[in-house]
C-alpha positions as semicolon CSV with decimal commas, in nm:
position;residue;x (nm);y (nm);z (nm)
1;M;4,006;1,053;-0,903
2;R;3,844;0,955;-1,181
3;R;3,599;1,084;-1,421
4;H;3,248;0,965;-1,329
5;K;3,111;0,643;-1,608
6;R;2,748;0,433;-1,663
7;W;2,984;0,107;-1,635
8;P;2,802;-0,033;-1,982
9;L;2,862;-0,343;-2,066
10;R;3,141;-0,428;-2,257
11;P;3,106;-0,612;-2,600
12;L;3,143;-0,985;-2,614
13;A;3,235;-1,171;-2,866
14;C;3,053;-1,448;-2,771
15;S;2,679;-1,538;-2,979
16;F;2,308;-1,441;-2,835
17;S;2,034;-1,677;-2,840
18;S;1,699;-1,554;-2,710
19;S;1,605;-1,852;-2,606
20;A;1,927;-2,027;-2,392
21;A;2,217;-1,879;-2,391
22;E;2,524;-1,989;-2,629
23;T;2,846;-2,099;-2,510
24;V;3,099;-1,961;-2,734
25;T;3,513;-2,077;-2,700
26;T;3,623;-1,897;-2,982
27;S;3,786;-1,582;-2,875
28;T;3,866;-1,428;-2,520
29;A;3,632;-1,100;-2,438
30;A;3,697;-0,850;-2,132
31;F;3,534;-1,035;-1,845
32;P;3,147;-0,990;-1,855
33;L;3,026;-0,820;-1,526
34;K;2,729;-0,686;-1,415
35;H;2,784;-0,381;-1,197
36;V;2,517;-0,216;-1,082
37;T;2,404;0,128;-0,997
38;R;2,053;0,333;-0,860
39;S;1,968;0,354;-1,245
40;N;1,972;-0,033;-1,375
41;F;1,895;-0,152;-0,972
42;E;1,472;-0,281;-0,944
43;T;1,563;-0,454;-1,302
44;T;1,857;-0,598;-1,203
45;L;1,662;-0,750;-0,891
46;N;1,424;-0,900;-1,046
47;D;1,673;-1,085;-1,289
48;L;1,839;-1,190;-0,966
49;R;1,548;-1,354;-0,805
50;S;1,528;-1,624;-1,021
51;L;1,893;-1,634;-1,091
52;V;1,955;-1,671;-0,687
53;K;1,639;-1,970;-0,673
54;A;1,807;-2,195;-0,914
55;A;2,113;-2,136;-0,778
56;D;2,330;-2,441;-0,610
57;F;2,518;-2,169;-0,431
58;V;2,604;-1,815;-0,412
59;A;2,938;-1,636;-0,348
60;I;2,980;-1,286;-0,205
61;D;3,223;-1,055;-0,159
62;L;3,229;-0,672;0,003
63;E;3,474;-0,384;0,016
64;M;3,501;-0,141;0,289
65;T;3,598;0,211;0,372
66;G;3,865;0,025;0,614
67;V;3,948;-0,214;0,867
68;T;4,069;-0,095;1,204
69;S;3,976;0,277;1,343
70;A;4,294;0,248;1,577
71;P;4,618;0,097;1,560
72;W;4,530;-0,144;1,880
73;R;4,192;-0,263;1,742
74;D;4,412;-0,459;1,469
75;S;4,425;-0,845;1,534
76;L;4,669;-0,889;1,818
77;E;4,814;-1,231;1,931
78;F;4,647;-1,214;2,259
79;D;4,370;-1,139;2,148
80;R;4,143;-1,364;2,296
81;Y;3,797;-1,548;2,127
82;D;3,550;-1,238;2,298
83;V;3,814;-0,980;2,206
84;R;3,886;-1,080;1,846
85;Y;3,460;-1,041;1,797
86;L;3,449;-0,749;1,953
87;K;3,702;-0,568;1,739
88;V;3,537;-0,759;1,432
89;K;3,228;-0,536;1,530
90;D;3,396;-0,213;1,623
91;S;3,516;-0,279;1,274
92;A;3,171;-0,330;1,113
93;E;3,005;-0,071;1,293
94;K;3,244;0,222;1,130
95;F;3,338;0,163;0,849
96;A;3,101;0,165;0,507
97;V;3,025;-0,134;0,246
98;V;3,084;0,039;-0,056
99;Q;3,085;-0,232;-0,320
100;F;2,877;-0,553;-0,265
101;G;2,986;-0,868;-0,509
102;V;2,660;-1,113;-0,534
103;C;2,713;-1,413;-0,808
104;P;2,510;-1,726;-0,768
105;F;2,648;-2,054;-0,917
106;R;2,410;-2,312;-1,078
107;W;2,540;-2,616;-1,254
108;D;2,449;-2,702;-1,595
109;S;2,407;-3,034;-1,646
110;R;2,371;-3,011;-2,059
111;T;2,741;-2,864;-2,114
112;Q;2,826;-3,053;-1,793
113;S;2,952;-2,652;-1,653
114;F;2,885;-2,431;-1,347
115;V;2,692;-2,100;-1,496
116;S;2,822;-1,794;-1,292
117;H;2,658;-1,494;-1,272
118;P;2,875;-1,186;-1,105
119;H;2,697;-0,913;-1,015
120;N;2,899;-0,596;-0,879
121;F;2,636;-0,356;-0,689
122;F;2,770;-0,005;-0,573
123;V;2,625;0,101;-0,255
124;F;2,605;0,363;-0,070
125;P;2,427;0,476;0,301
126;R;2,245;0,786;0,148
127;Q;1,985;0,973;0,351
128;E;1,665;0,913;0,177
129;L;1,386;0,932;0,378
130;T;1,297;1,284;0,537
131;F;1,164;1,127;0,893
132;D;1,511;0,966;0,923
133;P;1,737;0,993;1,210
134;P;2,116;1,175;1,187
135;A;2,272;1,117;0,843
136;H;2,485;0,828;0,775
137;E;2,807;0,880;0,917
138;F;3,123;0,632;0,871
139;L;3,498;0,624;0,885
140;C;3,736;0,610;0,604
141;Q;4,097;0,482;0,673
142;T;4,344;0,633;0,399
143;T;4,502;0,289;0,398
144;S;4,187;0,140;0,244
145;M;4,096;0,439;0,069
146;D;4,441;0,443;-0,113
147;F;4,375;0,069;-0,219
148;L;4,048;0,144;-0,341
149;A;4,201;0,426;-0,583
150;K;4,484;0,178;-0,662
151;Y;4,235;-0,076;-0,844
152;Q;4,082;0,241;-0,993
153;F;3,754;0,195;-0,747
154;D;3,508;0,415;-0,904
155;F;3,442;0,662;-0,619
156;N;3,222;0,887;-0,835
157;T;2,997;0,641;-0,933
158;C;2,898;0,500;-0,552
159;I;2,841;0,830;-0,419
160;H;2,644;0,970;-0,687
161;E;2,481;0,612;-0,811
162;G;2,521;0,422;-0,531
163;I;2,196;0,175;-0,404
164;S;2,102;0,346;-0,066
165;Y;1,931;0,101;0,208
166;L;1,779;0,032;0,543
167;S;1,844;-0,270;0,784
168;R;1,544;-0,401;0,904
169;R;1,588;-0,237;1,246
170;Q;1,587;0,107;1,036
171;E;1,281;-0,039;0,880
172;E;1,101;-0,099;1,212
173;E;1,210;0,207;1,366
174;A;1,105;0,421;1,057
175;S;0,744;0,269;1,002
176;Q;0,746;0,342;1,418
177;R;0,808;0,645;1,378
178;L;0,519;0,682;1,035
179;E;0,262;0,513;1,297
180;M;0,382;0,793;1,547
181;L;0,308;1,079;1,330
182;H;-0,037;0,901;1,143
183;G;-0,141;0,907;1,525
184;E;-0,067;1,247;1,589
185;E;-0,145;1,420;1,323
186;G;-0,487;1,597;1,299
187;I;-0,445;1,610;1,697
188;D;-0,168;1,764;1,797
189;S;-0,179;1,972;1,512
190;S;-0,526;2,155;1,551
191;S;-0,485;2,200;1,902
192;E;-0,151;2,370;1,786
193;T;-0,331;2,577;1,465
194;E;-0,661;2,642;1,731
195;D;-0,374;2,794;1,987
196;L;-0,135;2,994;1,710
197;K;-0,139;3,340;1,826
198;L;-0,073;3,658;1,597
199;V;0,207;3,871;1,730
200;R;0,350;4,036;1,528
201;L;0,158;4,249;1,249
202;A;0,224;4,113;0,947
203;D;0,038;3,775;1,044
204;T;-0,180;3,973;1,110
205;L;-0,279;4,150;0,820
206;F;-0,190;3,846;0,630
207;A;-0,436;3,691;0,850
208;V;-0,725;3,943;0,721
209;R;-0,625;3,924;0,348
210;M;-0,694;3,554;0,333
211;E;-1,051;3,574;0,508
212;K;-1,126;3,845;0,256
213;M;-1,003;3,596;-0,015
214;L;-1,061;3,300;0,105
215;N;-1,425;3,459;0,118
216;E;-1,500;3,579;-0,159
217;W;-1,393;3,234;-0,329
218;R;-1,642;3,088;-0,128
219;S;-1,887;3,274;-0,147
220;G;-1,874;3,238;-0,533
221;L;-1,885;2,899;-0,537
222;L;-2,186;2,882;-0,301
223;H;-2,379;3,215;-0,518
224;G;-2,335;3,072;-0,853
225;G;-1,997;3,315;-0,971
226;N;-1,717;3,138;-1,179
227;A;-1,477;3,060;-0,860
228;S;-1,223;2,936;-1,133
229;S;-1,183;3,290;-1,297
230;E;-1,333;3,524;-1,010
231;F;-1,101;3,407;-0,751
232;P;-0,883;3,670;-0,609
233;R;-0,507;3,684;-0,699
234;I;-0,210;3,764;-0,502
235;S;-0,023;4,072;-0,563
236;N;0,181;4,112;-0,858
237;G;0,568;4,031;-0,804
238;S;0,478;3,744;-0,565
239;T;0,576;3,403;-0,651
240;Q;0,263;3,258;-0,436
241;S;-0,017;3,181;-0,627
242;M;-0,361;3,035;-0,549
243;E;-0,563;2,768;-0,841
244;T;-0,958;2,702;-0,838
245;V;-0,825;2,266;-0,856
246;F;-1,023;1,972;-0,756
247;H;-0,930;1,774;-0,465
248;H;-1,052;1,432;-0,380
249;M;-1,384;1,527;-0,609
250;R;-1,419;1,774;-0,443
251;P;-1,312;2,222;-0,536
252;A;-1,071;2,352;-0,343
253;L;-0,786;2,621;-0,375
254;S;-0,448;2,484;-0,468
255;L;-0,171;2,663;-0,222
256;K;0,202;2,724;-0,409
257;G;0,463;2,930;-0,288
258;F;0,357;2,960;0,110
259;T;0,588;2,935;0,351
260;S;0,488;2,688;0,669
261;H;0,425;2,960;0,859
262;Q;0,177;3,115;0,629
263;L;-0,007;2,777;0,562
264;R;-0,036;2,732;0,979
265;V;-0,216;3,080;0,964
266;I;-0,431;3,004;0,707
267;N;-0,521;2,709;0,842
268;S;-0,610;2,844;1,153
269;V;-0,804;3,147;0,931
270;L;-1,013;2,838;0,848
271;R;-1,046;2,698;1,161
272;K;-1,174;3,029;1,304
273;H;-1,384;3,137;1,030
274;F;-1,490;2,839;0,804
275;G;-1,654;2,575;0,920
276;D;-1,722;2,374;0,568
277;L;-1,357;2,464;0,466
278;V;-1,050;2,246;0,550
279;Y;-0,700;2,279;0,472
280;I;-0,535;1,995;0,355
281;H;-0,143;1,897;0,318
282;S;-0,048;1,683;0,075
283;N;0,254;1,524;-0,068
284;D;0,291;1,384;-0,423
285;K;0,482;1,065;-0,526
286;D;0,783;1,295;-0,595
287;S;0,826;1,412;-0,243
288;C;0,651;1,795;-0,363
289;S;0,454;1,910;-0,038
290;Q;0,137;2,132;-0,132
291;G;-0,173;2,336;0,076
292;F;-0,496;2,294;-0,043
293;V;-0,786;2,446;0,080
294;V;-1,100;2,238;0,018
295;Y;-1,468;2,275;0,026
296;T;-1,705;2,001;0,246
297;D;-2,080;2,014;0,206
298;S;-2,147;1,860;0,545
299;E;-1,975;1,820;0,883
300;S;-1,929;1,412;0,804
301;D;-1,795;1,524;0,459
302;K;-1,517;1,707;0,607
303;E;-1,414;1,408;0,874
304;N;-1,424;1,178;0,575
305;L;-1,201;1,374;0,388
306;M;-0,933;1,444;0,664
307;K;-0,949;1,049;0,696
308;E;-0,897;1,034;0,315
309;A;-0,579;1,255;0,324
310;K;-0,435;1,119;0,657
311;D;-0,440;0,767;0,501
312;E;-0,309;0,899;0,143
313;R;-0,020;1,053;0,329
314;K;0,053;0,731;0,551
315;R;0,045;0,467;0,228
316;L;0,283;0,722;0,043
317;A;0,502;0,725;0,364
318;E;0,476;0,367;0,358
319;R;0,626;0,329;-0,065
320;K;0,914;0,587;0,067
321;I;1,008;0,339;0,325
322;Q;0,962;0,058;0,123
323;S;1,203;0,183;-0,162
324;A;1,446;0,308;0,063
325;I;1,482;-0,052;0,205
326;G;1,724;-0,090;-0,158
327;F;2,026;-0,329;-0,127
328;R;1,878;-0,468;0,123
329;Q;1,622;-0,670;-0,064
330;V;1,944;-0,843;-0,181
331;I;1,986;-0,958;0,153
332;D;1,647;-1,062;0,218
333;L;1,641;-1,247;-0,078
334;L;1,973;-1,430;-0,037
335;A;1,851;-1,521;0,329
336;S;1,467;-1,621;0,196
337;E;1,586;-1,857;-0,035
338;K;1,841;-2,051;0,263
339;K;2,072;-2,098;0,026
340;L;2,491;-2,180;0,082
341;I;2,662;-1,823;0,080
342;V;3,003;-1,870;0,007
343;G;3,277;-1,618;0,136
344;H;3,674;-1,588;0,182
345;N;3,785;-1,528;0,551
346;C;3,440;-1,383;0,522
347;F;3,346;-1,311;0,915
348;L;3,406;-0,911;0,879
349;D;3,185;-0,941;0,578
350;I;2,889;-1,120;0,737
351;A;2,942;-0,864;1,013
352;H;2,917;-0,636;0,785
353;V;2,599;-0,752;0,642
354;Y;2,462;-0,770;1,014
355;S;2,510;-0,447;1,106
356;K;2,401;-0,259;0,771
357;F;2,096;-0,480;0,672
358;V;2,003;-0,676;1,000
359;G;2,068;-0,444;1,261
360;P;2,301;-0,330;1,556
361;L;2,561;-0,614;1,626
362;P;2,496;-0,785;1,933
363;S;2,738;-0,717;2,199
364;T;2,896;-1,091;2,248
365;A;2,975;-1,387;1,937
366;E;2,719;-1,649;2,098
367;K;2,484;-1,374;2,091
368;F;2,592;-1,284;1,670
369;V;2,619;-1,656;1,564
370;A;2,242;-1,698;1,731
371;S;2,143;-1,445;1,523
372;I;2,312;-1,500;1,203
373;N;2,272;-1,866;1,237
374;S;1,821;-1,775;1,206
375;H;1,936;-1,553;0,946
376;F;2,217;-1,738;0,678
377;P;2,185;-2,128;0,846
378;Y;2,436;-2,241;0,626
379;I;2,792;-2,057;0,544
380;V;3,091;-2,213;0,432
381;D;3,483;-2,010;0,431
382;T;3,715;-2,115;0,145
383;K;3,988;-2,009;0,370
384;I;3,863;-2,249;0,611
385;L;3,843;-2,533;0,349
386;L;4,185;-2,488;0,172
387;N;4,326;-2,488;0,581
388;M;4,152;-2,799;0,759
389;N;4,142;-3,020;0,388
390;P;4,500;-3,194;0,370
391;M;4,447;-3,238;-0,048
392;L;4,397;-2,871;-0,020
393;H;4,602;-2,753;0,242
394;Q;4,908;-2,935;0,064
395;R;4,791;-2,789;-0,260
396;M;4,848;-2,417;-0,124
397;K;5,146;-2,469;0,122
398;K;5,389;-2,304;-0,113
399;S;5,132;-2,013;-0,133
400;S;4,938;-1,829;0,081
401;T;4,582;-1,851;0,136
402;S;4,517;-1,519;0,010
403;L;4,191;-1,510;-0,271
404;S;4,403;-1,385;-0,508
405;S;4,665;-1,661;-0,450
406;A;4,402;-1,972;-0,430
407;F;4,265;-1,817;-0,732
408;S;4,614;-1,854;-0,876
409;S;4,682;-2,174;-0,746
410;L;4,333;-2,342;-0,779
411;C;4,208;-2,224;-1,132
412;P;4,495;-2,097;-1,324
413;Q;4,324;-2,241;-1,625
414;I;4,036;-1,964;-1,563
415;E;4,249;-1,700;-1,474
416;F;4,504;-1,697;-1,781
417;S;4,306;-1,916;-1,993
418;S;4,540;-2,203;-2,050
419;R;4,552;-2,612;-2,026
420;S;4,778;-2,750;-1,795
421;S;4,955;-3,070;-1,763
422;D;4,916;-3,004;-1,366
423;S;4,700;-3,408;-1,294
424;F;4,558;-3,193;-1,000
425;L;4,450;-2,886;-1,263
426;R;4,314;-3,161;-1,480
427;Q;4,027;-3,264;-1,246
428;R;3,981;-2,937;-1,293
429;V;3,560;-2,795;-1,352
430;N;3,418;-2,593;-1,611
431;I;3,290;-2,271;-1,540
432;D;3,131;-2,015;-1,765
433;V;2,946;-1,657;-1,698
434;E;2,665;-1,548;-1,890
435;I;2,559;-1,179;-1,795
436;D;2,198;-1,103;-1,960
437;N;2,177;-1,384;-2,190
438;V;2,514;-1,355;-2,286
439;R;2,741;-1,654;-2,205
440;C;3,122;-1,738;-2,226
441;S;3,346;-1,977;-2,138
442;N;3,709;-1,747;-2,205
443;W;3,750;-1,389;-2,100
444;N;4,051;-1,218;-2,002
445;A;4,134;-1,169;-1,592
446;G;3,893;-0,959;-1,439
447;G;3,938;-0,668;-1,169
448;K;4,078;-0,802;-0,885
449;H;3,953;-0,663;-0,586
450;E;3,641;-0,496;-0,701
451;A;3,375;-0,690;-0,518
452;G;3,181;-0,882;-0,800
453;Y;3,511;-1,009;-0,956
454;D;3,613;-1,117;-0,610
455;A;3,280;-1,300;-0,559
456;F;3,361;-1,499;-0,933
457;M;3,645;-1,587;-0,769
458;T;3,560;-1,729;-0,425
459;G;3,302;-1,918;-0,645
460;C;3,542;-2,071;-0,837
461;I;3,795;-2,173;-0,579
462;F;3,450;-2,308;-0,379
463;A;3,359;-2,526;-0,756
464;Q;3,703;-2,641;-0,763
465;A;3,740;-2,773;-0,380
466;C;3,423;-2,942;-0,385
467;N;3,569;-3,135;-0,703
468;H;3,908;-3,283;-0,541
469;L;3,648;-3,309;-0,224
470;G;3,465;-3,606;-0,473
471;F;3,179;-3,436;-0,584
472;D;2,995;-3,582;-0,862
473;F;2,881;-3,319;-1,005
474;K;2,740;-3,568;-1,305
475;Q;2,482;-3,647;-1,058
476;H;2,267;-3,337;-0,967
477;S;2,084;-3,517;-0,743
478;Q;2,369;-3,424;-0,566
479;L;2,330;-3,120;-0,528
480;D;1,986;-3,070;-0,431
481;N;2,076;-3,019;-0,109
482;F;2,410;-2,870;-0,150
483;A;2,477;-2,735;0,153
484;Q;2,379;-3,029;0,371
485;N;2,604;-3,247;0,151
486;E;2,846;-3,477;0,433
487;K;3,171;-3,427;0,263
488;L;3,122;-3,048;0,338
489;E;2,965;-3,069;0,673
490;K;3,253;-3,020;0,863
491;Y;3,362;-2,740;0,686
492;I;2,982;-2,523;0,686
493;N;2,920;-2,284;0,920
494;R;3,316;-2,234;1,063
495;L;3,423;-1,887;0,984
496;Y;3,733;-1,706;1,187
497;L;3,703;-1,481;1,432
498;S;3,882;-1,227;1,281
499;W;4,017;-1,099;0,930
500;T;4,363;-1,227;0,980
501;R;4,428;-1,509;1,234
502;G;4,248;-1,644;1,586
503;D;4,029;-1,925;1,651
504;I;3,714;-2,078;1,498
505;I;3,433;-2,060;1,588
506;N;3,114;-2,261;1,493
507;L;2,806;-2,096;1,391
508;R;2,598;-2,397;1,451
509;T;2,721;-2,413;1,808
510;G;2,892;-2,088;1,874
511;H;3,135;-2,294;2,002
512;S;3,534;-2,145;1,924
513;N;3,790;-2,338;1,918
514;A;3,629;-2,678;1,853
515;D;3,794;-2,829;1,553
516;N;4,073;-2,546;1,525
517;W;4,486;-2,701;1,518
518;R;4,615;-2,401;1,681
519;V;4,458;-2,409;2,017
520;S;4,589;-2,056;2,194
521;K;4,887;-2,104;2,403
522;F;4,814;-1,841;2,589
523;K;4,689;-1,865;2,956
524;Y;4,476;-1,559;3,009
525;E;4,448;-1,554;3,340
526;N;4,847;-1,489;3,398
527;I;4,866;-1,180;3,144
528;V;4,856;-0,837;3,344
529;L;4,771;-0,540;3,093
530;I;5,038;-0,233;3,156
531;W;4,991;0,122;2,972
532;N;5,042;0,498;3,039
533;F;5,458;0,392;3,216
534;P;5,705;0,607;3,067
535;R;5,748;0,597;2,629
536;K;6,126;0,528;2,675
537;L;6,091;0,156;2,813
538;K;6,096;-0,097;2,552
539;A;5,985;-0,490;2,579
540;R;6,306;-0,620;2,723
541;E;6,343;-0,348;3,022
542;I;5,956;-0,366;3,121
543;K;6,046;-0,747;3,157
544;E;6,385;-0,730;3,301
545;C;6,183;-0,445;3,604
546;I;5,996;-0,741;3,653
547;C;6,203;-0,977;3,656
548;K;6,432;-0,836;3,917
549;A;6,122;-0,792;4,192
550;F;6,003;-1,169;4,109
551;G;6,213;-1,410;3,967
552;S;6,460;-1,423;3,688
553;V;6,144;-1,672;3,511
554;S;5,827;-1,485;3,656
555;V;5,795;-1,339;3,326
556;T;5,700;-1,587;3,025
557;S;5,711;-1,270;2,757
558;V;5,607;-0,884;2,710
559;Y;5,412;-0,736;2,384
560;H;5,361;-0,438;2,290
561;V;4,994;-0,378;2,193
562;D;5,090;0,024;2,081
563;D;5,400;0,223;2,221
564;S;5,166;0,329;2,515
565;A;5,078;-0,038;2,657
566;V;5,208;-0,357;2,718
567;F;5,096;-0,744;2,794
568;V;5,286;-0,911;3,039
569;L;5,231;-1,271;3,028
570;F;5,378;-1,404;3,407
571;K;5,445;-1,808;3,456
572;N;5,151;-1,843;3,643
573;S;4,796;-1,632;3,790
574;E;4,939;-1,594;4,171
575;L;5,203;-1,390;4,000
576;V;4,887;-1,171;3,869
577;W;4,805;-1,084;4,150
578;D;5,120;-1,020;4,387
579;F;5,213;-0,777;4,129
580;L;4,950;-0,553;4,081
581;T;4,941;-0,565;4,478
582;L;5,286;-0,446;4,480
583;K;5,186;-0,187;4,252
584;R;4,909;-0,051;4,461
585;E;5,125;-0,088;4,813
586;L;5,436;0,105;4,615
587;E;5,176;0,399;4,432
588;S;5,029;0,434;4,781
589;T;5,372;0,554;4,964
590;D;5,658;0,792;4,882
591;G;5,954;0,566;5,144
592;P;6,263;0,433;4,996
593;V;6,123;0,103;4,897
594;S;5,836;0,336;4,645
595;V;6,144;0,477;4,469
596;L;6,466;0,258;4,468
597;H;6,223;-0,072;4,370
598;P;6,320;-0,259;4,079
599;L;5,954;-0,159;3,940
600;S;6,001;0,221;3,971
601;K;6,091;0,270;3,650
602;I;5,740;0,114;3,508
603;L;5,607;0,343;3,813
604;E;5,773;0,646;3,700
605;G;5,599;0,981;3,647
606;G;5,259;0,829;3,867
607;N;5,006;0,805;3,546
608;T;5,080;0,376;3,531
609;G;4,766;0,227;3,494
610;A;4,754;-0,185;3,531
611;A;4,482;-0,454;3,534
612;D;4,389;-0,778;3,397
613;Y;4,270;-0,969;3,098
614;E;3,924;-0,814;3,174
615;A;3,999;-0,475;3,199
616;Y;4,145;-0,499;2,844
617;K;3,834;-0,673;2,696
618;E;3,617;-0,378;2,883
619;I;3,832;-0,174;2,670
620;C;3,752;-0,280;2,384
621;S;3,380;-0,335;2,425
622;S;3,417;0,025;2,379
623;H;3,251;0,228;2,032
624;I;3,511;0,492;2,144
625;S;3,857;0,459;1,945
626;K;4,186;0,690;2,077
627;I;4,472;0,658;1,888
628;L;4,717;0,532;2,108
629;F;4,567;0,258;2,419
630;S;4,667;0,439;2,701
631;D;4,469;0,793;2,613
632;Q;4,173;0,501;2,514
633;A;4,165;0,344;2,886
634;E;4,168;0,695;3,046
635;T;3,847;0,801;2,808
636;V;3,689;0,464;2,887
637;G;3,753;0,509;3,229
638;V;3,945;0,183;3,358
639;K;4,124;0,259;3,650
640;S;4,399;0,042;3,736
641;R;4,296;-0,251;3,929
642;A;4,372;-0,606;4,046
643;R;4,155;-0,912;3,959
644;P;3,844;-0,950;4,177
645;D;3,947;-1,204;4,457
646;P;3,759;-1,546;4,454
647;Q;3,572;-1,637;4,728
648;G;3,801;-1,779;5,027
649;E;4,111;-1,643;4,886
650;T;4,129;-1,269;5,027
651;E;4,294;-1,430;5,375
652;R;4,553;-1,613;5,173
653;R;4,648;-1,334;4,936
654;E;4,600;-1,105;5,221
655;E;4,930;-1,287;5,356
656;N;5,094;-1,316;5,045
657;T;5,110;-0,931;4,945
658;V;5,222;-0,882;5,312
659;S;5,489;-1,128;5,168
660;V;5,530;-0,943;4,902
661;T;5,607;-0,578;5,015
662;H;5,803;-0,725;5,327
663;N;6,035;-0,922;5,105
664;A;6,044;-0,588;4,891
665;S;6,125;-0,420;5,164
666;D;6,402;-0,685;5,319
667;L;6,563;-0,653;4,968
668;I;6,587;-0,223;4,955
669;D;6,704;-0,239;5,358
670;A;6,981;-0,464;5,268
671;F;7,063;-0,261;4,929
672;L;7,112;0,095;5,149
673;A;7,272;-0,104;5,424
674;N;7,509;-0,210;5,196
675;R;7,562;0,129;5,048
676;E;7,640;0,308;5,351
677;E;7,937;0,016;5,438
678;V;8,081;0,171;5,122
679;E;8,060;0,461;5,145
680;T;8,209;0,464;5,498
681;A;8,499;0,244;5,379
682;T;8,575;0,478;5,077
683;T;8,526;0,787;5,365
684;N;8,829;0,605;5,604
C-alpha cells in the first residue's frame, strides 16, 4: 500500500489569467485532474455548482470495492431481466463506492471546443453522527481490490480523507431520531433523575459533598460573596474541576471531568434541594460535551433557560446532520440541475448512486426505473450509443466497446496528442481541460480506472459520438436542450440491465428489451433448476440421464450455474412439469423403479433439489450470499417444488403424471425381465 499523500495538483505548462482561462498548446503536461478530499470539499463544491449549472452534460464514473458477492451472482446467460436487476441490486447494496468521478462539459463558442472539468472525489462511508445506526459495513472482493491496487489506488487517502455521506433516507431517519430525542428530553430524563436511588455508599457520599459545595456557591452569589474565587474546589489530584462562568447570560458553574453517572447524581441533588439551580447539558460545535449548573432567579426564567438550551442542542444536531450529508450534496446538485448524465455501461453505477445517496433500492426493476427517472430524468449510456448506432458500431467493430477501447478508437488524438489521417477522426471535436482557472489543450494520458479520468474519457467519447451523429456545435442553440435533442432521442434513458450483457431497459417506460436486437432465445417456462446433485456429474451426463427418461430430444441444453447447480432447458414447458412430478414420485418410493431409473444418478444421496425458474428468482432476491448455490438454496429455504398448476390443468396433469410414472415402471419391469432371462440362459 502506497504512502498517504495530499494529492497536490501537478504544475501545468499553461498560462493563467484572472479573467478567463487561457488555452496553451505549446507543450504537453501531466493530465490535470482535480482530486477532492475532506480538506478541500467545501470550496470545491462551491466551484462545482457553477460548473454544473453552465454544463451541457456531466459525465460520471465510479470505482467500487467489488462487483459480485458470490460466483453464481455473476451475470449468466440464463438470467431473465428481473433476475439481472436483482443481481445488480445485491451488488450495489453490498459493496462500497470509494471514488466518484464527476466531469462537467461545456461548449465554448469562442474557441469552438468543449471545456471539461474533471473531478476525482474520494468517498468513504464514515460514521459522522453520534446517534447514527451501527457503523457502515461493506464487502471487499479480492479481485476488485487487487485491480484498484494495480492501478495505483490510494487506499490511505480514501479511508483517512474520503468524504462521508448520508443518503436521503438516512437523513430523514436521523432527523426523526433527533425529533424523538428532542421531544423526550426534559420529560423522560426528568423522571429518571427524580427517581434516581443512591444505592452505593460512594454515590451517597458524593451527593452529600455536592450538596454542600453547591449550597456554599449559591450562598456566595446571593449574599454578596465572591463566588468566582470562594466556591469549593475538588480535592487535589482529581481531574474534576468546577469554575464560575456565565452561561446564557446567567451565573453558572462549569463541570469538567465528571462521569455521566456523577452528572446524573448532581442533577438529582439539584432537583431535590435547589429550586433555583438547574443542570444544563451542552455540546459545542466541536462535539465536546459539558455540563453546567446555572442559577435562575424565577421559575419562568428556569423554564426559559431549559427551552433555550434544548433548542440550542437541536440546532447543533441539525447542523451536524447537514454536515454529515457530505458528498450527497454533489448528487443533489446533479439531480436539481436536471443535466444530461453520461456514463459508460452505467446501470450498476446508477444503482450505486441510488443505494448510497437516495435510499434502499426498490424490490423490482420497474419500481427502480420509476424512482430513478424522477431524480435523474436524462441518462445516456455511451456503450448503448456505440452498439446501437450503425456508423459508430462499424467503427468499433474491430475492438470491444470497453471504456478504454472506445476512447482509443474514437479519441486517439486526445489520448496520444497526435494528428490522424483517418477521415473519421478528422471530424473530431476539440476538447480542453480546465482546473482552477488553468486551461490546457495538450497533456499526457491520465491514470485509467481513476474515476475522475474515466469520467473524462466517457464525456470525450460522448462528445465525439454526438459529432458523428450530426450535431452542429457551432449552432449553440442546439445545445440549449441537449438532453432533448432529437438526434439523441432513441439513445437516452436506455441502459443495459447488467454490467456484462443482457436486456436493455427503457428508464422512461420501464419496458425491457424494447429496442434490443439480442432478443432472448430462452423460454423461461421451459427451464428447470437442479441443485445439490452428486458433484461428479457433468452437464453432459445430466442431459443424458434426463434424455433416457424423456426422449433424446427432450432437453435442449444444460448449463452450470456453478459446481453445485445447473439449468436444464427442456423442449417445452410440459416436460418441466413431467420432470418435477417424476422426481417427486421417485423420491417417495424405495422400489426398483427409483433405484434403477435413469434419473437415479441425479437423485443419488437424496438431497437433490429441483424447481422452476421462479425459485431461482426467489433465491437471487435474498440478501444472503453463500458461495455455493446449493448452500444458498438451502439457507434461503427454497424447497424442491413443481410449478403452480394453472386453473383447469390439474386433472390433465395428474393423468400425465400417472402415465409418465407407469411408463417408467414398464421400462424398468421390461429391463428386469430381460435381465432374468439372460441370467437363466447363462446358468443353463
